[in-house]
C-alpha positions in Angstrom: -12.3 -16.0 15.3 -12.5 -12.2 14.9 -10.2 -10.4 17.4 -10.4 -6.7 16.8 -11.5 -3.9 14.6 -8.5 -3.9 12.3 -9.4 -0.7 10.4 -12.1 1.5 9.0 -11.7 2.3 5.3 -12.4 5.8 4.3 -12.6 6.7 0.6 -11.2 10.2 -0.3 -10.5 12.2 -3.4 -7.2 13.7 -2.2 -5.1 11.5 0.0 -2.6 14.1 1.0 -5.3 16.6 2.1 -7.2 13.9 4.0 -4.0 12.7 5.8 -3.3 16.3 6.8 -6.8 16.7 8.2 -6.5 13.7 10.4 -3.0 14.7 11.5 -4.0 18.3 12.3 -7.4 17.5 13.8 -6.7 14.3 15.8 -2.9 13.9 15.8 -3.0 10.7 13.9 0.3 9.9 12.0 0.8 7.8 8.9 2.1 4.4 9.9 2.3 3.0 6.4 1.5 4.1 2.9 1.5 2.3 -0.5 0.0 2.1 -3.9 -2.0 -1.1 -4.4 -2.2 -1.5 -8.2 -4.4 -4.6 -8.0 -7.1 -2.7 -6.0 -6.5 0.6 -7.8 -5.8 2.7 -4.8 -3.2 4.9 -3.1 -3.6 4.5 0.6 -2.4 5.5 4.0 -2.8 3.6 7.2 -3.1 5.9 10.3 -2.5 4.0 13.5 -5.0 4.6 16.2 -3.9 2.2 19.0 -2.4 -1.1 19.9 -4.9 -4.0 20.6 -4.9 -6.7 23.2 -4.3 -9.4 20.5 -0.9 -7.9 19.6 -2.3 -6.1 16.5 -3.5 -2.5 16.1 -6.4 -0.5 14.9 -6.1 1.9 12.0 -7.9 4.3 9.7 -7.2 3.3 6.1 -7.5 6.3 3.8 -8.1 5.3 0.2 -7.7 7.4 -2.9 -8.6 5.7 -6.2 -6.0 5.8 -8.9 -8.4 4.4 -11.5 -12.0 5.3 -12.1 -12.8 1.6 -12.7 -11.4 0.4 -9.3 -13.9 -0.7 -6.7 -13.2 2.4 -4.6 -13.4 4.7 -7.7 -16.8 3.2 -8.7 -18.0 3.5 -5.1 -16.9 7.2 -4.9 -18.6 8.0 -8.2 -21.9 6.8 -6.6 -21.4 7.9 -3.0 -18.7 10.5 -2.8 -16.1 10.6 0.0 -16.8 8.7 3.3 -16.7 5.5 5.1 -16.2 2.7 2.6 -15.8 -0.5 4.8 -15.0 -1.9 8.2 -12.4 -4.6 8.6 -12.1 -7.1 11.4 -8.8 -8.7 12.3 -8.5 -12.5 12.5 -5.6 -14.9 13.1 -6.7 -17.0 10.1 -8.6 -15.4 7.3 -8.9 -18.7 5.4 -10.6 -20.6 8.2 -12.8 -17.7 9.3 -14.0 -16.8 5.8 -14.9 -20.4 5.2 -16.8 -20.6 8.5 -18.7 -17.4 7.5 -19.4 -18.7 4.0 -20.8 -21.8 5.6 -23.3 -19.6 7.4 -24.7 -18.3 4.1 -22.7 -15.0 3.8 -21.2 -14.4 0.4 -17.4 -14.1 0.5 -16.2 -12.0 -2.5 -12.8 -13.6 -3.1 -12.5 -17.4 -3.6 -9.0 -17.2 -2.1 -7.7 -14.3 0.2 -5.6 -11.7 -1.6 -2.7 -9.4 -0.6 -3.9 -6.3 1.3 -2.2 -3.4 3.0 1.2 -4.1 4.7 1.3 -7.6 3.2 -1.8 -8.7 5.1 -4.1 -11.4 3.7 -7.7 -10.2 3.1 -11.1 -11.0 1.8 -14.4 -9.1 1.7 -18.0 -10.1 2.6 -20.9 -9.0 0.5 -22.6 -5.9 2.0 -26.1 -7.2 1.1 -25.4 -10.1 3.5 -23.9 -7.8 6.2 -26.8 -5.3 6.6 -25.5 -2.9 4.1 -21.9 -2.8 5.4 -19.0 -3.9 3.2 -16.9 -6.0 5.6 -13.3 -7.1 5.3 -11.5 -9.9 7.1 -7.8 -9.3 7.7 -4.9 -11.5 8.8 -2.1 -9.0 9.5 1.5 -9.6 8.6 4.2 -8.5 11.1 3.4 -4.7 11.4 6.9 -3.8 12.6 8.3 -4.9 9.3 6.2 -2.3 7.4 6.5 1.0 9.3 7.3 3.8 6.9 
């Protein structure tokens, strides 16, 4: 089932300044960056460490590119800060169905494309004690290093 903390999503108003803060303060470097039009964000993945399941853990910095995006709406209400936590899984389809069967609302009927060509879905925060939770099946991370 769930194998690691894949990433922690942090909403920010200026991606470049936020990346520089994490680089200067902690020494974290950008592993991958992209614009995800579907989700309405510009993002940077800062690799923290490798994990025992062959994956990695990241900070995902998210700058909304549209006010009507999920992150844009969240920031209008909450400002900058931790937006979600993501758990890695070898099979997002199977695990999201198993979690749905336990009464937790899964926000996407079918997993969607996420960062670095991963497959993702989200769990409703009201069913997860107030925490927006993402499930991630990673693509080959070596193929996406910037």
